[in-house]
mmCIF entry with sequence, helices, sheets and N, C-alpha, C, O atoms, coordinates in Angstrom:
data_MODEL
# 
_entry.id   MODEL 
# 
_entity.id                         1 
_entity.type                       polymer 
_entity.pdbx_number_of_molecules   1 
# 
_entity_poly.entity_id                      1 
_entity_poly.type                           'polypeptide(L)' 
_entity_poly.nstd_linkage                   no 
_entity_poly.nstd_monomer                   no 
_entity_poly.pdbx_seq_one_letter_code       MGLIITLLIIWLVLSIIGFVLEGLLWLAIIGLVLFVGTAVWGWVKRKARA 
_entity_poly.pdbx_seq_one_letter_code_can   MGLIITLLIIWLVLSIIGFVLEGLLWLAIIGLVLFVGTAVWGWVKRKARA 
_entity_poly.pdbx_strand_id                 A 
# 
loop_
_entity_poly_seq.entity_id 
_entity_poly_seq.num 
_entity_poly_seq.mon_id 
_entity_poly_seq.hetero 
1 1  MET n 
1 2  GLY n 
1 3  LEU n 
1 4  ILE n 
1 5  ILE n 
1 6  THR n 
1 7  LEU n 
1 8  LEU n 
1 9  ILE n 
1 10 ILE n 
1 11 TRP n 
1 12 LEU n 
1 13 VAL n 
1 14 LEU n 
1 15 SER n 
1 16 ILE n 
1 17 ILE n 
1 18 GLY n 
1 19 PHE n 
1 20 VAL n 
1 21 LEU n 
1 22 GLU n 
1 23 GLY n 
1 24 LEU n 
1 25 LEU n 
1 26 TRP n 
1 27 LEU n 
1 28 ALA n 
1 29 ILE n 
1 30 ILE n 
1 31 GLY n 
1 32 LEU n 
1 33 VAL n 
1 34 LEU n 
1 35 PHE n 
1 36 VAL n 
1 37 GLY n 
1 38 THR n 
1 39 ALA n 
1 40 VAL n 
1 41 TRP n 
1 42 GLY n 
1 43 TRP n 
1 44 VAL n 
1 45 LYS n 
1 46 ARG n 
1 47 LYS n 
1 48 ALA n 
1 49 ARG n 
1 50 ALA n 
# 
_struct_asym.id          A 
_struct_asym.entity_id   1 
# 
loop_
_struct_conf.conf_type_id 
_struct_conf.id 
_struct_conf.pdbx_PDB_helix_id 
_struct_conf.beg_label_comp_id 
_struct_conf.beg_label_asym_id 
_struct_conf.beg_label_seq_id 
_struct_conf.pdbx_beg_PDB_ins_code 
_struct_conf.end_label_comp_id 
_struct_conf.end_label_asym_id 
_struct_conf.end_label_seq_id 
_struct_conf.pdbx_end_PDB_ins_code 
_struct_conf.beg_auth_comp_id 
_struct_conf.beg_auth_asym_id 
_struct_conf.beg_auth_seq_id 
_struct_conf.end_auth_comp_id 
_struct_conf.end_auth_asym_id 
_struct_conf.end_auth_seq_id 
_struct_conf.pdbx_PDB_helix_class 
_struct_conf.details 
_struct_conf.pdbx_PDB_helix_length 
HELX_P HELX_P1 AA1 GLY A 2  ? VAL A 20 ? GLY A 2  VAL A 20 1 ? 19 
HELX_P HELX_P2 AA2 GLU A 22 ? LEU A 24 ? GLU A 22 LEU A 24 5 ? 3  
HELX_P HELX_P3 AA3 LEU A 25 ? ARG A 49 ? LEU A 25 ARG A 49 1 ? 25 
# 
_struct_conf_type.id          HELX_P 
_struct_conf_type.criteria    ? 
_struct_conf_type.reference   ? 
# 
loop_
_atom_site.group_PDB 
_atom_site.id 
_atom_site.type_symbol 
_atom_site.label_atom_id 
_atom_site.label_alt_id 
_atom_site.label_comp_id 
_atom_site.label_asym_id 
_atom_site.label_entity_id 
_atom_site.label_seq_id 
_atom_site.pdbx_PDB_ins_code 
_atom_site.Cartn_x 
_atom_site.Cartn_y 
_atom_site.Cartn_z 
_atom_site.occupancy 
_atom_site.B_iso_or_equiv 
_atom_site.pdbx_formal_charge 
_atom_site.auth_seq_id 
_atom_site.auth_comp_id 
_atom_site.auth_asym_id 
_atom_site.auth_atom_id 
_atom_site.pdbx_PDB_model_num 
ATOM 1   N N  . MET A 1 1  ? 142.751 200.681 31.314 1.00 0.00 ? 1  MET A N  1 
ATOM 2   C CA . MET A 1 1  ? 143.242 201.582 30.289 1.00 0.00 ? 1  MET A CA 1 
ATOM 3   C C  . MET A 1 1  ? 143.920 202.794 30.930 1.00 0.00 ? 1  MET A C  1 
ATOM 4   O O  . MET A 1 1  ? 144.842 203.369 30.351 1.00 0.00 ? 1  MET A O  1 
ATOM 5   N N  . GLY A 1 2  ? 143.474 203.176 32.101 1.00 0.00 ? 2  GLY A N  1 
ATOM 6   C CA . GLY A 1 2  ? 144.067 204.310 32.795 1.00 0.00 ? 2  GLY A CA 1 
ATOM 7   C C  . GLY A 1 2  ? 145.512 204.057 33.163 1.00 0.00 ? 2  GLY A C  1 
ATOM 8   O O  . GLY A 1 2  ? 146.340 204.967 33.113 1.00 0.00 ? 2  GLY A O  1 
ATOM 9   N N  . LEU A 1 3  ? 145.823 202.819 33.536 1.00 0.00 ? 3  LEU A N  1 
ATOM 10  C CA . LEU A 1 3  ? 147.200 202.453 33.884 1.00 0.00 ? 3  LEU A CA 1 
ATOM 11  C C  . LEU A 1 3  ? 148.113 202.587 32.676 1.00 0.00 ? 3  LEU A C  1 
ATOM 12  O O  . LEU A 1 3  ? 149.235 203.077 32.802 1.00 0.00 ? 3  LEU A O  1 
ATOM 13  N N  . ILE A 1 4  ? 147.657 202.168 31.532 1.00 0.00 ? 4  ILE A N  1 
ATOM 14  C CA . ILE A 1 4  ? 148.468 202.238 30.318 1.00 0.00 ? 4  ILE A CA 1 
ATOM 15  C C  . ILE A 1 4  ? 148.741 203.698 29.945 1.00 0.00 ? 4  ILE A C  1 
ATOM 16  O O  . ILE A 1 4  ? 149.861 204.047 29.573 1.00 0.00 ? 4  ILE A O  1 
ATOM 17  N N  . ILE A 1 5  ? 147.738 204.531 30.043 1.00 0.00 ? 5  ILE A N  1 
ATOM 18  C CA . ILE A 1 5  ? 147.924 205.950 29.727 1.00 0.00 ? 5  ILE A CA 1 
ATOM 19  C C  . ILE A 1 5  ? 148.887 206.590 30.712 1.00 0.00 ? 5  ILE A C  1 
ATOM 20  O O  . ILE A 1 5  ? 149.740 207.385 30.314 1.00 0.00 ? 5  ILE A O  1 
ATOM 21  N N  . THR A 1 6  ? 148.764 206.252 32.003 1.00 0.00 ? 6  THR A N  1 
ATOM 22  C CA . THR A 1 6  ? 149.676 206.778 33.008 1.00 0.00 ? 6  THR A CA 1 
ATOM 23  C C  . THR A 1 6  ? 151.112 206.364 32.712 1.00 0.00 ? 6  THR A C  1 
ATOM 24  O O  . THR A 1 6  ? 152.024 207.188 32.784 1.00 0.00 ? 6  THR A O  1 
ATOM 25  N N  . LEU A 1 7  ? 151.317 205.094 32.381 1.00 0.00 ? 7  LEU A N  1 
ATOM 26  C CA . LEU A 1 7  ? 152.660 204.615 32.049 1.00 0.00 ? 7  LEU A CA 1 
ATOM 27  C C  . LEU A 1 7  ? 153.210 205.325 30.815 1.00 0.00 ? 7  LEU A C  1 
ATOM 28  O O  . LEU A 1 7  ? 154.385 205.691 30.784 1.00 0.00 ? 7  LEU A O  1 
ATOM 29  N N  . LEU A 1 8  ? 152.375 205.520 29.807 1.00 0.00 ? 8  LEU A N  1 
ATOM 30  C CA . LEU A 1 8  ? 152.825 206.216 28.598 1.00 0.00 ? 8  LEU A CA 1 
ATOM 31  C C  . LEU A 1 8  ? 153.281 207.635 28.923 1.00 0.00 ? 8  LEU A C  1 
ATOM 32  O O  . LEU A 1 8  ? 154.288 208.103 28.392 1.00 0.00 ? 8  LEU A O  1 
ATOM 33  N N  . ILE A 1 9  ? 152.548 208.315 29.788 1.00 0.00 ? 9  ILE A N  1 
ATOM 34  C CA . ILE A 1 9  ? 152.927 209.679 30.171 1.00 0.00 ? 9  ILE A CA 1 
ATOM 35  C C  . ILE A 1 9  ? 154.254 209.670 30.925 1.00 0.00 ? 9  ILE A C  1 
ATOM 36  O O  . ILE A 1 9  ? 155.117 210.512 30.676 1.00 0.00 ? 9  ILE A O  1 
ATOM 37  N N  . ILE A 1 10 ? 154.419 208.715 31.849 1.00 0.00 ? 10 ILE A N  1 
ATOM 38  C CA . ILE A 1 10 ? 155.668 208.626 32.616 1.00 0.00 ? 10 ILE A CA 1 
ATOM 39  C C  . ILE A 1 10 ? 156.843 208.369 31.688 1.00 0.00 ? 10 ILE A C  1 
ATOM 40  O O  . ILE A 1 10 ? 157.877 209.026 31.813 1.00 0.00 ? 10 ILE A O  1 
ATOM 41  N N  . TRP A 1 11 ? 156.709 207.426 30.756 1.00 0.00 ? 11 TRP A N  1 
ATOM 42  C CA . TRP A 1 11 ? 157.817 207.108 29.843 1.00 0.00 ? 11 TRP A CA 1 
ATOM 43  C C  . TRP A 1 11 ? 158.127 208.295 28.956 1.00 0.00 ? 11 TRP A C  1 
ATOM 44  O O  . TRP A 1 11 ? 159.291 208.550 28.650 1.00 0.00 ? 11 TRP A O  1 
ATOM 45  N N  . LEU A 1 12 ? 157.101 209.029 28.536 1.00 0.00 ? 12 LEU A N  1 
ATOM 46  C CA . LEU A 1 12 ? 157.327 210.194 27.688 1.00 0.00 ? 12 LEU A CA 1 
ATOM 47  C C  . LEU A 1 12 ? 158.087 211.283 28.450 1.00 0.00 ? 12 LEU A C  1 
ATOM 48  O O  . LEU A 1 12 ? 159.002 211.895 27.899 1.00 0.00 ? 12 LEU A O  1 
ATOM 49  N N  . VAL A 1 13 ? 157.722 211.528 29.697 1.00 0.00 ? 13 VAL A N  1 
ATOM 50  C CA . VAL A 1 13 ? 158.416 212.517 30.515 1.00 0.00 ? 13 VAL A CA 1 
ATOM 51  C C  . VAL A 1 13 ? 159.868 212.105 30.731 1.00 0.00 ? 13 VAL A C  1 
ATOM 52  O O  . VAL A 1 13 ? 160.766 212.942 30.633 1.00 0.00 ? 13 VAL A O  1 
ATOM 53  N N  . LEU A 1 14 ? 160.112 210.838 31.022 1.00 0.00 ? 14 LEU A N  1 
ATOM 54  C CA . LEU A 1 14 ? 161.486 210.363 31.203 1.00 0.00 ? 14 LEU A CA 1 
ATOM 55  C C  . LEU A 1 14 ? 162.306 210.545 29.930 1.00 0.00 ? 14 LEU A C  1 
ATOM 56  O O  . LEU A 1 14 ? 163.482 210.906 29.992 1.00 0.00 ? 14 LEU A O  1 
ATOM 57  N N  . SER A 1 15 ? 161.696 210.297 28.793 1.00 0.00 ? 15 SER A N  1 
ATOM 58  C CA . SER A 1 15 ? 162.409 210.474 27.522 1.00 0.00 ? 15 SER A CA 1 
ATOM 59  C C  . SER A 1 15 ? 162.763 211.929 27.290 1.00 0.00 ? 15 SER A C  1 
ATOM 60  O O  . SER A 1 15 ? 163.875 212.235 26.860 1.00 0.00 ? 15 SER A O  1 
ATOM 61  N N  . ILE A 1 16 ? 161.845 212.818 27.564 1.00 0.00 ? 16 ILE A N  1 
ATOM 62  C CA . ILE A 1 16 ? 162.103 214.245 27.375 1.00 0.00 ? 16 ILE A CA 1 
ATOM 63  C C  . ILE A 1 16 ? 163.226 214.707 28.301 1.00 0.00 ? 16 ILE A C  1 
ATOM 64  O O  . ILE A 1 16 ? 164.119 215.443 27.883 1.00 0.00 ? 16 ILE A O  1 
ATOM 65  N N  . ILE A 1 17 ? 163.176 214.273 29.555 1.00 0.00 ? 17 ILE A N  1 
ATOM 66  C CA . ILE A 1 17 ? 164.237 214.630 30.504 1.00 0.00 ? 17 ILE A CA 1 
ATOM 67  C C  . ILE A 1 17 ? 165.581 214.100 30.009 1.00 0.00 ? 17 ILE A C  1 
ATOM 68  O O  . ILE A 1 17 ? 166.592 214.799 30.093 1.00 0.00 ? 17 ILE A O  1 
ATOM 69  N N  . GLY A 1 18 ? 165.598 212.889 29.501 1.00 0.00 ? 18 GLY A N  1 
ATOM 70  C CA . GLY A 1 18 ? 166.826 212.295 28.992 1.00 0.00 ? 18 GLY A CA 1 
ATOM 71  C C  . GLY A 1 18 ? 167.418 213.059 27.817 1.00 0.00 ? 18 GLY A C  1 
ATOM 72  O O  . GLY A 1 18 ? 168.637 213.194 27.713 1.00 0.00 ? 18 GLY A O  1 
ATOM 73  N N  . PHE A 1 19 ? 166.561 213.558 26.933 1.00 0.00 ? 19 PHE A N  1 
ATOM 74  C CA . PHE A 1 19 ? 167.053 214.318 25.787 1.00 0.00 ? 19 PHE A CA 1 
ATOM 75  C C  . PHE A 1 19 ? 167.495 215.723 26.193 1.00 0.00 ? 19 PHE A C  1 
ATOM 76  O O  . PHE A 1 19 ? 168.431 216.268 25.608 1.00 0.00 ? 19 PHE A O  1 
ATOM 77  N N  . VAL A 1 20 ? 166.839 216.305 27.176 1.00 0.00 ? 20 VAL A N  1 
ATOM 78  C CA . VAL A 1 20 ? 167.193 217.659 27.614 1.00 0.00 ? 20 VAL A CA 1 
ATOM 79  C C  . VAL A 1 20 ? 168.537 217.658 28.341 1.00 0.00 ? 20 VAL A C  1 
ATOM 80  O O  . VAL A 1 20 ? 169.378 218.525 28.104 1.00 0.00 ? 20 VAL A O  1 
ATOM 81  N N  . LEU A 1 21 ? 168.731 216.696 29.214 1.00 0.00 ? 21 LEU A N  1 
ATOM 82  C CA . LEU A 1 21 ? 169.991 216.593 29.958 1.00 0.00 ? 21 LEU A CA 1 
ATOM 83  C C  . LEU A 1 21 ? 170.892 215.613 29.227 1.00 0.00 ? 21 LEU A C  1 
ATOM 84  O O  . LEU A 1 21 ? 170.661 214.404 29.263 1.00 0.00 ? 21 LEU A O  1 
ATOM 85  N N  . GLU A 1 22 ? 171.906 216.125 28.570 1.00 0.00 ? 22 GLU A N  1 
ATOM 86  C CA . GLU A 1 22 ? 172.749 215.303 27.697 1.00 0.00 ? 22 GLU A CA 1 
ATOM 87  C C  . GLU A 1 22 ? 173.379 214.122 28.416 1.00 0.00 ? 22 GLU A C  1 
ATOM 88  O O  . GLU A 1 22 ? 173.595 213.078 27.800 1.00 0.00 ? 22 GLU A O  1 
ATOM 89  N N  . GLY A 1 23 ? 173.676 214.256 29.688 1.00 0.00 ? 23 GLY A N  1 
ATOM 90  C CA . GLY A 1 23 ? 174.295 213.168 30.432 1.00 0.00 ? 23 GLY A CA 1 
ATOM 91  C C  . GLY A 1 23 ? 173.343 212.014 30.698 1.00 0.00 ? 23 GLY A C  1 
ATOM 92  O O  . GLY A 1 23 ? 173.766 210.927 31.092 1.00 0.00 ? 23 GLY A O  1 
ATOM 93  N N  . LEU A 1 24 ? 172.060 212.253 30.482 1.00 0.00 ? 24 LEU A N  1 
ATOM 94  C CA . LEU A 1 24 ? 171.064 211.223 30.742 1.00 0.00 ? 24 LEU A CA 1 
ATOM 95  C C  . LEU A 1 24 ? 170.444 210.685 29.444 1.00 0.00 ? 24 LEU A C  1 
ATOM 96  O O  . LEU A 1 24 ? 169.261 210.349 29.393 1.00 0.00 ? 24 LEU A O  1 
ATOM 97  N N  . LEU A 1 25 ? 171.262 210.617 28.421 1.00 0.00 ? 25 LEU A N  1 
ATOM 98  C CA . LEU A 1 25 ? 170.763 210.105 27.140 1.00 0.00 ? 25 LEU A CA 1 
ATOM 99  C C  . LEU A 1 25 ? 170.275 208.669 27.274 1.00 0.00 ? 25 LEU A C  1 
ATOM 100 O O  . LEU A 1 25 ? 169.333 208.266 26.592 1.00 0.00 ? 25 LEU A O  1 
ATOM 101 N N  . TRP A 1 26 ? 170.907 207.901 28.142 1.00 0.00 ? 26 TRP A N  1 
ATOM 102 C CA . TRP A 1 26 ? 170.476 206.519 28.366 1.00 0.00 ? 26 TRP A CA 1 
ATOM 103 C C  . TRP A 1 26 ? 169.043 206.490 28.900 1.00 0.00 ? 26 TRP A C  1 
ATOM 104 O O  . TRP A 1 26 ? 168.290 205.564 28.600 1.00 0.00 ? 26 TRP A O  1 
ATOM 105 N N  . LEU A 1 27 ? 168.666 207.498 29.688 1.00 0.00 ? 27 LEU A N  1 
ATOM 106 C CA . LEU A 1 27 ? 167.307 207.571 30.215 1.00 0.00 ? 27 LEU A CA 1 
ATOM 107 C C  . LEU A 1 27 ? 166.305 207.794 29.087 1.00 0.00 ? 27 LEU A C  1 
ATOM 108 O O  . LEU A 1 27 ? 165.208 207.235 29.105 1.00 0.00 ? 27 LEU A O  1 
ATOM 109 N N  . ALA A 1 28 ? 166.683 208.606 28.113 1.00 0.00 ? 28 ALA A N  1 
ATOM 110 C CA . ALA A 1 28 ? 165.817 208.854 26.963 1.00 0.00 ? 28 ALA A CA 1 
ATOM 111 C C  . ALA A 1 28 ? 165.605 207.580 26.158 1.00 0.00 ? 28 ALA A C  1 
ATOM 112 O O  . ALA A 1 28 ? 164.490 207.296 25.720 1.00 0.00 ? 28 ALA A O  1 
ATOM 113 N N  . ILE A 1 29 ? 166.664 206.821 25.966 1.00 0.00 ? 29 ILE A N  1 
ATOM 114 C CA . ILE A 1 29 ? 166.555 205.585 25.187 1.00 0.00 ? 29 ILE A CA 1 
ATOM 115 C C  . ILE A 1 29 ? 165.665 204.579 25.910 1.00 0.00 ? 29 ILE A C  1 
ATOM 116 O O  . ILE A 1 29 ? 164.792 203.964 25.297 1.00 0.00 ? 29 ILE A O  1 
ATOM 117 N N  . ILE A 1 30 ? 165.885 204.416 27.201 1.00 0.00 ? 30 ILE A N  1 
ATOM 118 C CA . ILE A 1 30 ? 165.056 203.491 27.984 1.00 0.00 ? 30 ILE A CA 1 
ATOM 119 C C  . ILE A 1 30 ? 163.604 203.959 27.988 1.00 0.00 ? 30 ILE A C  1 
ATOM 120 O O  . ILE A 1 30 ? 162.685 203.150 27.852 1.00 0.00 ? 30 ILE A O  1 
ATOM 121 N N  . GLY A 1 31 ? 163.399 205.268 28.145 1.00 0.00 ? 31 GLY A N  1 
ATOM 122 C CA . GLY A 1 31 ? 162.040 205.810 28.138 1.00 0.00 ? 31 GLY A CA 1 
ATOM 123 C C  . GLY A 1 31 ? 161.327 205.558 26.825 1.00 0.00 ? 31 GLY A C  1 
ATOM 124 O O  . GLY A 1 31 ? 160.146 205.210 26.815 1.00 0.00 ? 31 GLY A O  1 
ATOM 125 N N  . LEU A 1 32 ? 162.035 205.731 25.713 1.00 0.00 ? 32 LEU A N  1 
ATOM 126 C CA . LEU A 1 32 ? 161.424 205.482 24.403 1.00 0.00 ? 32 LEU A CA 1 
ATOM 127 C C  . LEU A 1 32 ? 161.086 204.013 24.200 1.00 0.00 ? 32 LEU A C  1 
ATOM 128 O O  . LEU A 1 32 ? 160.027 203.681 23.668 1.00 0.00 ? 32 LEU A O  1 
ATOM 129 N N  . VAL A 1 33 ? 161.992 203.134 24.626 1.00 0.00 ? 33 VAL A N  1 
ATOM 130 C CA . VAL A 1 33 ? 161.734 201.695 24.494 1.00 0.00 ? 33 VAL A CA 1 
ATOM 131 C C  . VAL A 1 33 ? 160.518 201.295 25.329 1.00 0.00 ? 33 VAL A C  1 
ATOM 132 O O  . VAL A 1 33 ? 159.656 200.553 24.859 1.00 0.00 ? 33 VAL A O  1 
ATOM 133 N N  . LEU A 1 34 ? 160.452 201.784 26.555 1.00 0.00 ? 34 LEU A N  1 
ATOM 134 C CA . LEU A 1 34 ? 159.319 201.465 27.418 1.00 0.00 ? 34 LEU A CA 1 
ATOM 135 C C  . LEU A 1 34 ? 158.023 202.078 26.891 1.00 0.00 ? 34 LEU A C  1 
ATOM 136 O O  . LEU A 1 34 ? 156.960 201.469 27.004 1.00 0.00 ? 34 LEU A O  1 
ATOM 137 N N  . PHE A 1 35 ? 158.104 203.284 26.312 1.00 0.00 ? 35 PHE A N  1 
ATOM 138 C CA . PHE A 1 35 ? 156.930 203.926 25.733 1.00 0.00 ? 35 PHE A CA 1 
ATOM 139 C C  . PHE A 1 35 ? 156.369 203.076 24.590 1.00 0.00 ? 35 PHE A C  1 
ATOM 140 O O  . PHE A 1 35 ? 155.170 202.803 24.535 1.00 0.00 ? 35 PHE A O  1 
ATOM 141 N N  . VAL A 1 36 ? 157.245 202.668 23.690 1.00 0.00 ? 36 VAL A N  1 
ATOM 142 C CA . VAL A 1 36 ? 156.803 201.856 22.548 1.00 0.00 ? 36 VAL A CA 1 
ATOM 143 C C  . VAL A 1 36 ? 156.256 200.511 23.027 1.00 0.00 ? 36 VAL A C  1 
ATOM 144 O O  . VAL A 1 36 ? 155.224 200.045 22.544 1.00 0.00 ? 36 VAL A O  1 
ATOM 145 N N  . GLY A 1 37 ? 156.956 199.891 23.980 1.00 0.00 ? 37 GLY A N  1 
ATOM 146 C CA . GLY A 1 37 ? 156.489 198.603 24.507 1.00 0.00 ? 37 GLY A CA 1 
ATOM 147 C C  . GLY A 1 37 ? 155.125 198.707 25.163 1.00 0.00 ? 37 GLY A C  1 
ATOM 148 O O  . GLY A 1 37 ? 154.274 197.840 24.966 1.00 0.00 ? 37 GLY A O  1 
ATOM 149 N N  . THR A 1 38 ? 154.910 199.753 25.935 1.00 0.00 ? 38 THR A N  1 
ATOM 150 C CA . THR A 1 38 ? 153.623 199.942 26.596 1.00 0.00 ? 38 THR A CA 1 
ATOM 151 C C  . THR A 1 38 ? 152.521 200.247 25.588 1.00 0.00 ? 38 THR A C  1 
ATOM 152 O O  . THR A 1 38 ? 151.399 199.758 25.723 1.00 0.00 ? 38 THR A O  1 
ATOM 153 N N  . ALA A 1 39 ? 152.837 201.048 24.587 1.00 0.00 ? 39 ALA A N  1 
ATOM 154 C CA . ALA A 1 39 ? 151.845 201.372 23.557 1.00 0.00 ? 39 ALA A CA 1 
ATOM 155 C C  . ALA A 1 39 ? 151.429 200.121 22.789 1.00 0.00 ? 39 ALA A C  1 
ATOM 156 O O  . ALA A 1 39 ? 150.243 199.917 22.531 1.00 0.00 ? 39 ALA A O  1 
ATOM 157 N N  . VAL A 1 40 ? 152.383 199.295 22.430 1.00 0.00 ? 40 VAL A N  1 
ATOM 158 C CA . VAL A 1 40 ? 152.070 198.053 21.711 1.00 0.00 ? 40 VAL A CA 1 
ATOM 159 C C  . VAL A 1 40 ? 151.258 197.122 22.597 1.00 0.00 ? 40 VAL A C  1 
ATOM 160 O O  . VAL A 1 40 ? 150.281 196.526 22.143 1.00 0.00 ? 40 VAL A O  1 
ATOM 161 N N  . TRP A 1 41 ? 151.653 196.992 23.849 1.00 0.00 ? 41 TRP A N  1 
ATOM 162 C CA . TRP A 1 41 ? 150.936 196.124 24.784 1.00 0.00 ? 41 TRP A CA 1 
ATOM 163 C C  . TRP A 1 41 ? 149.486 196.599 24.960 1.00 0.00 ? 41 TRP A C  1 
ATOM 164 O O  . TRP A 1 41 ? 148.559 195.788 24.959 1.00 0.00 ? 41 TRP A O  1 
ATOM 165 N N  . GLY A 1 42 ? 149.299 197.907 25.109 1.00 0.00 ? 42 GLY A N  1 
ATOM 166 C CA . GLY A 1 42 ? 147.952 198.456 25.242 1.00 0.00 ? 42 GLY A CA 1 
ATOM 167 C C  . GLY A 1 42 ? 147.125 198.239 23.993 1.00 0.00 ? 42 GLY A C  1 
ATOM 168 O O  . GLY A 1 42 ? 145.931 197.954 24.083 1.00 0.00 ? 42 GLY A O  1 
ATOM 169 N N  . TRP A 1 43 ? 147.742 198.368 22.826 1.00 0.00 ? 43 TRP A N  1 
ATOM 170 C CA . TRP A 1 43 ? 147.034 198.167 21.568 1.00 0.00 ? 43 TRP A CA 1 
ATOM 171 C C  . TRP A 1 43 ? 146.604 196.707 21.419 1.00 0.00 ? 43 TRP A C  1 
ATOM 172 O O  . TRP A 1 43 ? 145.492 196.430 20.969 1.00 0.00 ? 43 TRP A O  1 
ATOM 173 N N  . VAL A 1 44 ? 147.477 195.777 21.792 1.00 0.00 ? 44 VAL A N  1 
ATOM 174 C CA . VAL A 1 44 ? 147.155 194.353 21.703 1.00 0.00 ? 44 VAL A CA 1 
ATOM 175 C C  . VAL A 1 44 ? 146.028 194.002 22.677 1.00 0.00 ? 44 VAL A C  1 
ATOM 176 O O  . VAL A 1 44 ? 145.099 193.275 22.324 1.00 0.00 ? 44 VAL A O  1 
ATOM 177 N N  . LYS A 1 45 ? 146.117 194.524 23.904 1.00 0.00 ? 45 LYS A N  1 
ATOM 178 C CA . LYS A 1 45 ? 145.068 194.263 24.884 1.00 0.00 ? 45 LYS A CA 1 
ATOM 179 C C  . LYS A 1 45 ? 143.733 194.820 24.424 1.00 0.00 ? 45 LYS A C  1 
ATOM 180 O O  . LYS A 1 45 ? 142.694 194.190 24.620 1.00 0.00 ? 45 LYS A O  1 
ATOM 181 N N  . ARG A 1 46 ? 143.756 195.992 23.815 1.00 0.00 ? 46 ARG A N  1 
ATOM 182 C CA . ARG A 1 46 ? 142.516 196.598 23.347 1.00 0.00 ? 46 ARG A CA 1 
ATOM 183 C C  . ARG A 1 46 ? 141.907 195.803 22.198 1.00 0.00 ? 46 ARG A C  1 
ATOM 184 O O  . ARG A 1 46 ? 140.689 195.652 22.113 1.00 0.00 ? 46 ARG A O  1 
ATOM 185 N N  . LYS A 1 47 ? 142.762 195.302 21.321 1.00 0.00 ? 47 LYS A N  1 
ATOM 186 C CA . LYS A 1 47 ? 142.273 194.489 20.196 1.00 0.00 ? 47 LYS A CA 1 
ATOM 187 C C  . LYS A 1 47 ? 141.687 193.172 20.698 1.00 0.00 ? 47 LYS A C  1 
ATOM 188 O O  . LYS A 1 47 ? 140.733 192.657 20.116 1.00 0.00 ? 47 LYS A O  1 
ATOM 189 N N  . ALA A 1 48 ? 142.253 192.624 21.776 1.00 0.00 ? 48 ALA A N  1 
ATOM 190 C CA . ALA A 1 48 ? 141.772 191.358 22.312 1.00 0.00 ? 48 ALA A CA 1 
ATOM 191 C C  . ALA A 1 48 ? 140.369 191.500 22.900 1.00 0.00 ? 48 ALA A C  1 
ATOM 192 O O  . ALA A 1 48 ? 139.583 190.553 22.869 1.00 0.00 ? 48 ALA A O  1 
ATOM 193 N N  . ARG A 1 49 ? 140.056 192.669 23.429 1.00 0.00 ? 49 ARG A N  1 
ATOM 194 C CA . ARG A 1 49 ? 138.723 192.905 24.006 1.00 0.00 ? 49 ARG A CA 1 
ATOM 195 C C  . ARG A 1 49 ? 137.656 192.989 22.925 1.00 0.00 ? 49 ARG A C  1 
ATOM 196 O O  . ARG A 1 49 ? 136.526 192.549 23.134 1.00 0.00 ? 49 ARG A O  1 
ATOM 197 N N  . ALA A 1 50 ? 137.999 193.542 21.791 1.00 0.00 ? 50 ALA A N  1 
ATOM 198 C CA . ALA A 1 50 ? 137.012 193.793 20.724 1.00 0.00 ? 50 ALA A CA 1 
ATOM 199 C C  . ALA A 1 50 ? 136.630 192.563 19.975 1.00 0.00 ? 50 ALA A C  1 
ATOM 200 O O  . ALA A 1 50 ? 135.814 192.629 19.056 1.00 0.00 ? 50 ALA A O  1 
# 
């Protein structure tokens, strides 16, 4: 679970950087996609354990 939280934090930071620096908007989009993908993956894994 620690790995998933770490990845979520990294993707969130990349998204924020992408939105702050207008030239890196593509970084924000990739960061958001990876954030959502990691969150869904973590949620599915957690449900599978229960």
